[in-house]
N, C-alpha and C positions, 0 to 999 in steps of 0.2 A: 417455059416461060409462058409460052401462047396458052397452055391448059390453065394458067393460073387467072389469065385475064380474061377467059371465056366466061359468059354470063348465060347458061343454059338449065341452071338449075331451080326447079320449082319447090314451093313450100309443101311440107306434106299436111295433108288435111288430118284432122283429130278423128278417131273411129266414133262413128254415131251408135255402136251398139253397146257401149259401155254404160253402166249405169250411173254412173257420175257425169254423163254428158249433160253440160248445162247451156243457158242461153249464151253466155260469154263463148263456149266452144263453138256454138253455132255461128256467132259473129264471125270468130276466128275462120271457119270453114268458107262462110260466104266472102271474105276476102281473099282467101287463097283462090277462090274462083274468079273473082275480078282480076286479079294478078294474071291469071293465066289467059283471060279473055282479053286483057290489055297486052298482051305479051311482055310482062314485066318479070324477068328472072333476075335470079341471084348468082354470085360468082361460083363455079364449080368448086373452087376452093374453099368455099365457106362451110364450115360444120353445119349439120342439122341443127344442132342447139343454137348456134349464132343466127340461123336463118329464123328460127322460131322467136329469137327475142327481137329481132327486127320487125317481124309481124305484130308482136305483142305490142310494141312501142304504138303502132297505130290503134290496136284493139283496145288498150287501156284508154287511149284519148277518146274514143268514139263511145267506150263504155261509161265514161264519166256523165255522158249528156243523156238523159231521160227524155220523154216526151215532153214533161212541163218545162224543163229546162231549154227544150230545144225552140219552144215557141218562146221563150224569154230571149234567147239567143237571136233568134231571127228577129225580133223586134226591136232589139238593140241595134242590129245591123242595117236595118231599115231606117230606122230614125237617124244613123249617122251618114247613111248615103244621102246625096244631094237631090234625087228624085224622088225619095221616100219610098222607095220600092225594094223588097226584099231580095238581099244580095244573094245569088246563085252559088252555094258551093255544093257542089255534087256529092263529097262525102258524107254530108250531113243526113243524106238519105239513109245512112247505115246506123243513125242514133236511133235509140227507142228500144233496143234489146233489153237494156236494165230497166225492168218494169216493176216499180216498187209498189205499184197497187196490187200486183200479182200475189207478192209475198206479204202484203198487207203491213208495209211499212212506209214512213214519211219520206218523202225526196229530200235529200240534204240541198241546203243551198250551195251553190258554187263559190268558192272562195277564189279570191286574186292570185294567191299563192299556188294552189293548185293547178290552177289554169295555165298560170306561166312556167310551172314544172312541165306540163305536158307539151306546152309551145316550144320550150328548149330541148325536150326530147325528139319532137318532130323535126326541127331546125337541124339538130345533129344527125337525125336520120337523112333528110335529103342532101346533105354534105358531105354523105360518102360516096365514093368514086363511081362505083356501078350505077348510081342514081343517074346519071348524066343520059342512060339509055331508056329511062321510063318514061321521058317525054312528058305526055299530057297527065300521067299518074303524079308524076313528081309535081306538077304544077298544081293538081288538085290537094295534095299534102301541103305545099307551100300555102295554099289560101286558108286551109283548114288553120294552119299554126298561125298565121295572119288574125284569123277570125277570134282564137283565143286570147291572142295579144290585145286585140281591140276592146274584147269583154272585160279582160283582166283590168286593161287601164281605167274603163268606165267603172268598175268597182272601186278601184282605188281612189278616183277622183270623188265618187259618191261619198265613200268612207271619211275622206278628208273634209269635205264639206258638212257632214254630218257633226263630226268631231268638232269644226269650228262653230256651228250653231248650238251646240251643247256648252262650249264656254263663254258665250256670249252672256253679258251682264245685263241683258235686257233682252224681252220677248222677241221672238224672231219678227211675227207680226203683232204691230201695237195698234191699239183700237185708235188712238190719236192720230196716227199715220194711214192706217190701211183700211179705216172706215170710209165708205163712200156714200154721200148724200146729194139727191138730185131731185129735181121738182118735174111734176107730169100733170101737165094742163088737162081740164075736163074735154070729153069729146061727145058730141051728139050722138054718136051710133057705138054702142058697146058691142063686142065681139060676143057669140055664144058661151066661148069657154071662161069669160071672164064675169059671167051673171052673178054667181054665188058671191063672188069678191065684192062686186059692185053693190049688191044689195046688202051685205054686211057693213061696208063703210059708210054707206049713205045714211044707215041709222044711227051711226056713231057722232060723237061732238067731235068740234076741232080740236085737233092734238092730242086726241085719243087714240093711240097707236093699237095696231093688232099684229101678232107675230105670225107670219105669211107659213101656213101647213098646208101642203098640197093634198092631204088626207081630207082637210075640212073645206078648204076654198076651191076646189078643183073637183070637176064631176069624178074624172079617172085619173090616179095616179101617172105620174110622168114616166115614160118607160126607158128614157136615156137622160144623162145630165145636159145634153144639148136641147133636149124639150124644155127642160126647167129654165135654161139659159134663155132660150126663144121666148118663152113665155113672159118673163120679167123684163126683157128687152123691148117687147112690143105691148107692154101694159098700157092701157088706156080705159079710163072709167068715166062716169057721168057726173064725177065730182073730181077737182082738182086735189092732187095727192103730193106727198112727199114720200120717197124711198129711201131707206137706209141700208145699205148691204155692207156685211163686213165678213171675209173670209178667213178664219184663224189658222187655216192651211191644215194639210194632212188629208184624210178621206172624209171629214166630218162635212163638209160643204158649207156653202154662205149661209149665213143667218140674216134674214130679210125682215125689217118692220116697216109697216105703211100706216100712214096716218091720213086723215082728210085735214086740209088747209082751206083757210079762206080764200075767196077769188082775188080780192085787192089786198095787197100786203106790201108794207113800204119795203124800202132796202134795210133799215135798221129791224124791223119784225123777223126779216128772213135771217138775218145775221143772230140774232138773240134765239129765235128759235131753232136753228142749228145746233148752237154750242149747248143751248138746254135740254135740247132733246138727246144729245149723245151722252150728257151726262147721266141724265135719267135712266138710260138704257143700259150703261155700263154693267152693273151687276148681272144683267141677262145676258151680255155678249161673252162668250168664250174667249179667255185669253191663256195660252199654253206658256208657261214660265219653263226657263231652261234649266239644266241641273246646276249650273254654275251659280244661277241667283238662289237656289233653294241651300245649296251647300254652303255657300257664304253666309247665310243668315242662321243655320244649324252651328256653324263653325263660331260664328261671333258672338252668339249666347247661349252655346251650348258647353262651354269651356269655363264657366264662370265657377271659382273653387266656392264661392259660398253657398251656391245652390246648384247641385248637379240636375238639369232637367233632363229627362229621356228624350231622345231623337225623334220618337214618334209623337210625343207632345209637341215637340217645336214645330213638326210638319205639320200636324193639324192647325198649330196657331198661325203658321205662315199662309195656309190655304185659307183659313177663315179671312184673315187681314187683307189678303191680296186678290182674293177671288180667282185663284190659280184653279185651271179646269184640268191639269194634268192628271194623268192616271195614278191613283194610291199605289204607293209601294207595297203596303200591304192591307188589303181591303179589311181582313177580318179585325185587325187591330184598329183601323179608323172607324170601322162601324162601333166597335165599343169604346171608344172614345166619344164619339157621338151620343150615344146610349148614356154613359157616364155625365155629359154635359147636359143632356136635357133632363135627366132624373136627379139631378144635384145630389148625387150621392158620390161623396168623396171616399167610400170605402170599397167602391165596386173596382173589381179587379180588371184592369185593363189589358196588361200583357201577361198571358199565363204560362210564359215559358220560365220565369224564374221558379215556379213552382215545381218543374221538373228536375228532380236532383238525380235523376238517373236510377237504374235498376240497382238495389241494394245487393250486396255482394252474398250475402247468406241467404236469399228468399228461397231457393229450391234446396238447401243444404240439408233440411230435414227429409225431405223425400228421398234424397240420395242415401242418407244413412240407413232409411227404412229398406230401400232396395236392397243395399249390401247384405244387410242383416238377413233379409229373405233368401238370397242367393246362398249365402254362407249355410243355412239349413238345409239346402236342396243339395250341397256339394260334398264329394267323397273324393280322397286323394288317389292319385294312379300310381300304383308301385312300381311300374315300369318307366315313368316318364315324369321330367321333372317341371314344375310350374306349370302342371295341367291337372284340372281337376274335372270330374264327372259330376253332371248333375242326372242324379238317377233317374228322375222322374221325366225330365224334358230333354235338353240339347247338351251338347258338348261346350264348355266355356275354357276359353283360354284366358287366364289371369295373368296379366303382365305386372 
């Protein structure tokens, strides 16, 4: 009985002289060395195969995280912590053995299902009786399992929010609600970085707007998004201006329009100016519509029995009428639609897929008939073997 409860067995390392020794095997050996260093042993009664399975539970979890995913994982943990500092999980130092760049492959995205699967396996591992003697190592494995659970929950939450946004019957960010208009009075002293923009607006008429472009209106492009934010936040020119900012979301960034205004304006003029300017700028402000909005339009007008309008035509009509800035589902078809509209040619083929009827069944039959005839000319029957013919000049063919 006592020999069954003793834990003095170490995991065996994999042979490094084998031709198929991989980076995953190296991770396995490094973890075995760590177990020996921390005095983490397995029960004497446990077979070598079971020991290997338990070690591979941790190996498979760490093998999942490459260098790119490790940075994302640490960033998520830092954002979750109250002090916004990276949470120290010692076992994460063993991540990165799976180098996708070395094998010229793209690193896969981590899925919540896969993370929870590994997390469950780690929880089952630390629940084994012999784990009570692993002390610090058991705590490290527990922290790694919690880390996987946290990231999986955040992925599930982000997916739910994304699905909710896609099912909205209105844009996530609307111009009427998310456009921000404010007034900036003139100043006697213009900063050096505002010189180009100030010169440009000083020559323009009142209410003649300019789209802010850092390549044109700044001496050197901004290095970070914070530099751009700070520039617009502290803007002050020699003429009074109004600034309209609208951020449609995503990585596009905010669209900024600036125009010169009179010095003395009444309250009525200010109100009229704001509504009139936003209405004039709407065609130039990007607004991203949801999938629900586009699918509702297609379903409503695409199911008419009298006239079956193709879906790509309906998508083009919807985009033209609503100024939707979403990415085209099929850019090549959208381009041909625009070409057909601009050329006013109704016979221009828009979707070429219906012309592809597939490969005809007898395209290469003539070739095979001629080949069989040539082979028959060169063949001679074998008297001692059935279904075998000799090619006198070349090779032996087996005719089935």
